[in-house]
C-alpha positions as CSV (number, residue, x, y, z in Angstrom):
1,K,-5.6,-33.9,-5.5
2,H,-3.9,-31.4,-3.2
3,A,-6.6,-28.7,-3.8
4,V,-6.0,-27.0,-0.4
5,R,-2.2,-27.0,-0.8
6,D,-2.4,-25.7,-4.4
7,Y,-4.8,-23.0,-3.4
8,L,-2.6,-21.8,-0.5
9,I,0.4,-21.7,-2.8
10,G,-1.6,-19.7,-5.3
11,L,-2.5,-17.2,-2.6
12,L,1.2,-16.8,-1.6
13,I,2.3,-16.3,-5.2
14,G,-0.5,-13.7,-5.9
15,F,0.5,-11.8,-2.7
16,G,4.2,-11.9,-3.6
17,M,3.7,-10.9,-7.2
18,F,1.7,-7.7,-6.4
19,S,4.0,-6.9,-3.5
20,V,6.9,-6.8,-6.0
21,V,4.9,-4.5,-8.2
22,V,4.4,-2.1,-5.3
23,L,8.1,-2.4,-4.4
24,I,9.1,-1.4,-7.9
25,N,6.7,1.6,-7.8
26,V,8.0,2.7,-4.4
27,L,11.7,2.4,-5.5
28,T,11.0,4.4,-8.6
29,G,9.2,7.1,-6.7
30,S,5.9,6.5,-8.5
31,M,4.2,5.4,-5.3
32,T,4.5,6.2,-1.6
33,M,3.5,3.9,1.2
34,E,1.9,6.3,3.7
35,G,1.7,3.5,6.4
36,L,-1.2,1.7,8.1
37,N,-4.6,3.2,7.4
38,P,-5.4,5.4,10.4
39,D,-9.2,5.3,9.7
40,L,-9.4,1.5,9.8
41,T,-11.9,0.4,12.4
42,G,-13.2,-3.0,13.6
43,A,-16.1,-2.6,11.1
44,G,-13.5,-1.8,8.4
45,I,-11.6,-5.0,9.1
46,G,-14.9,-6.9,8.8
47,F,-15.5,-5.3,5.5
48,I,-12.0,-6.3,4.3
49,L,-12.7,-9.9,5.2
50,L,-16.0,-9.7,3.3
51,F,-14.2,-8.3,0.3
52,F,-11.7,-11.2,0.5
53,A,-14.6,-13.7,0.4
54,G,-16.0,-11.8,-2.5
55,F,-12.7,-11.8,-4.4
56,V,-12.5,-15.6,-3.8
57,I,-15.8,-16.0,-5.6
58,Q,-15.0,-13.5,-8.3
59,G,-11.5,-14.8,-9.1
60,A,-12.7,-18.4,-9.2
61,S,-15.8,-17.5,-11.4
62,E,-13.6,-15.7,-14.0
63,E,-11.0,-18.5,-14.0
64,I,-13.7,-21.2,-14.5
65,L,-15.4,-19.3,-17.3
66,V,-12.4,-17.9,-19.2
67,R,-9.8,-20.6,-18.7
68,G,-11.5,-23.6,-17.1
69,Y,-14.2,-23.7,-19.9
70,F,-13.2,-21.5,-22.8
71,M,-9.4,-22.1,-22.9
72,T,-9.6,-25.8,-22.2
73,S,-12.4,-26.3,-24.8
74,M,-10.4,-24.5,-27.4
75,G,-7.1,-26.2,-26.4
76,A,-8.7,-29.6,-26.8
77,K,-9.4,-29.0,-30.4
78,H,-6.7,-26.5,-31.5
79,N,-3.1,-25.4,-30.8
80,I,-2.3,-24.9,-27.1
81,W,-0.8,-21.4,-27.7
82,L,-3.9,-20.3,-29.7
83,A,-6.0,-21.3,-26.8
84,V,-3.9,-19.5,-24.2
85,V,-3.6,-16.3,-26.3
86,I,-7.2,-16.0,-27.5
87,S,-8.6,-16.6,-24.0
88,S,-6.2,-14.0,-22.6
89,V,-7.2,-11.4,-25.2
90,V,-10.9,-12.1,-24.4
91,F,-10.1,-11.7,-20.7
92,G,-8.5,-8.3,-21.5
93,L,-11.5,-7.2,-23.5
94,L,-13.8,-8.0,-20.6
95,H,-12.1,-5.1,-18.8
96,I,-12.4,-2.5,-21.5
97,G,-15.2,-0.6,-19.8
98,N,-13.3,-0.1,-16.5
99,P,-12.4,3.4,-15.4
100,G,-8.9,4.5,-16.6
101,F,-8.6,1.7,-19.1
102,S,-5.5,2.1,-21.3
103,I,-3.4,0.3,-23.9
104,I,-0.9,-0.7,-21.1
105,A,-3.7,-1.9,-18.9
106,F,-5.0,-4.1,-21.8
107,I,-1.6,-5.5,-22.4
108,N,-1.1,-6.2,-18.7
109,I,-4.4,-8.0,-18.3
110,V,-3.7,-10.1,-21.4
111,L,-0.3,-10.9,-19.9
112,I,-1.8,-11.9,-16.5
113,G,-4.3,-14.1,-18.5
114,V,-1.4,-15.8,-20.2
115,L,0.2,-16.4,-16.8
116,F,-3.0,-17.9,-15.4
117,G,-3.4,-20.1,-18.5
118,L,0.1,-21.4,-18.3
119,Y,-0.2,-21.9,-14.6
120,I,-3.2,-24.1,-15.1
121,I,-1.5,-26.1,-17.9
122,C,1.7,-26.5,-15.9
123,F,0.1,-27.8,-12.7
124,D,-2.9,-29.5,-14.4
125,N,-5.6,-28.0,-12.2
126,I,-7.4,-24.7,-11.8
127,W,-7.1,-24.3,-8.0
128,G,-3.8,-22.4,-7.9
129,A,-4.9,-20.0,-10.7
130,C,-8.2,-19.3,-8.9
131,A,-6.3,-18.4,-5.7
132,L,-3.6,-16.4,-7.6
133,H,-6.3,-14.4,-9.4
134,S,-8.3,-13.7,-6.2
135,M,-5.3,-12.7,-4.1
136,W,-3.9,-10.5,-6.9
137,N,-7.1,-8.5,-6.9
138,F,-7.6,-8.5,-3.1
139,V,-4.1,-7.4,-2.2
140,Q,-4.3,-4.4,-4.6
141,G,-7.4,-2.7,-3.1
142,N,-7.9,-4.0,0.4
143,F,-4.3,-4.5,1.5
144,Y,-2.2,-1.8,-0.3
145,G,-5.0,0.6,-1.0
146,V,-4.6,1.1,-4.7
147,P,-7.4,0.9,-7.4
148,V,-8.3,-2.6,-8.7
149,S,-8.7,-2.4,-12.5
150,G,-10.0,1.2,-12.1
151,L,-12.2,0.4,-9.1
152,T,-11.4,1.9,-5.6
153,M,-12.0,-0.2,-2.5
154,S,-13.6,1.5,0.5
155,D,-11.4,-0.1,3.1
156,S,-7.7,-1.1,3.1
157,V,-4.9,-2.1,5.5
158,F,-2.4,0.4,4.1
159,V,-2.7,3.8,2.5
160,T,-0.7,4.3,-0.7
161,S,-0.4,7.5,-2.7
162,V,0.6,7.8,-6.3
163,N,2.8,10.3,-8.1
164,D,0.6,11.8,-10.8
165,N,3.7,12.6,-12.9
166,M,4.5,8.9,-13.2
167,K,1.3,7.4,-14.5
168,L,3.2,5.3,-17.0
169,M,4.8,3.4,-14.1
170,N,2.0,3.3,-11.6
171,G,-1.0,3.1,-13.9
172,G,-2.8,6.3,-12.9
173,A,-6.6,6.0,-12.4
174,F,-6.7,2.3,-13.5
175,G,-4.3,1.3,-10.7
176,A,-1.0,-0.5,-10.8
177,E,-2.4,-3.0,-13.3
178,G,-2.2,-0.2,-15.8
179,G,1.5,0.6,-15.2
180,L,4.9,-0.6,-16.5
181,A,5.9,-2.0,-13.1
182,T,3.2,-4.6,-13.5
183,T,4.3,-5.3,-17.1
184,I,7.8,-6.0,-15.8
185,V,6.7,-8.4,-13.0
186,Q,4.3,-10.3,-15.3
187,L,6.9,-10.8,-18.0
188,L,9.4,-12.1,-15.5
189,C,6.8,-14.5,-14.0
190,I,5.8,-15.8,-17.4
191,G,9.4,-16.3,-18.4
192,G,10.2,-18.1,-15.2
193,L,7.1,-20.3,-15.5
194,L,8.0,-21.2,-19.1
195,L,11.5,-22.1,-18.0
196,Y,10.1,-24.3,-15.3
197,M,7.7,-26.0,-17.7
198,K,10.6,-26.6,-20.2
199,K,12.8,-28.0,-17.4
200,T,10.1,-30.4,-16.2
201,R,9.0,-31.2,-19.7
202,K,5.4,-30.3,-18.7
203,F,5.0,-27.8,-21.6
204,I,6.1,-30.4,-24.2
205,L,3.8,-33.1,-22.8
206,R,0.8,-30.7,-22.8
207,S,1.6,-29.5,-26.3
208,K,1.5,-33.0,-27.7
209,R,-1.9,-34.0,-26.3
210,G,-3.6,-30.6,-25.9
211,I,-5.1,-29.3,-22.7
212,S,-7.2,-31.7,-20.7
213,S,-10.6,-30.3,-19.7
């Protein structure tokens, strides 16, 4: 039910989350927004749209594999927190070979995995998490022009430069996912989602009967 609505909401949340990450970096001086990409052409816009389609597939594939299958299978037999945490750690380990990988990057990817897992549990479907995941990746490289988990995109809407003296905040070569600005945003989002789940009693209900697959 409501797959299109939930997907669109996930896209908006993903865009908003990473935009706050960029805002924190800009306000702390660890990133500078240089403006619109002056080298962007019609062909470049076409490539950006192709990248978006690719991220839609990539984000959904990872969510279906790591959380739609692995997390829900474990959650049906074991404690719900165990399922969320272990699937998130596995998700983090899948990125260990990416350029610029660091301890903070690992922690942040585990945290975003926890967020995606809780999002699926809260709303009882995977559509929103797929969209959130895809937009989170797309907006980094093809909108703001920063590396995506250590990978640089060829075309972007904006050009963003980083302060090499503030890698702890901006993530350095790994991109913003490896910085403390992302840690802050993810912890706030996880906390907010848990409060919402507690208020609506969704977390309690899911805990009693496990995660539906």
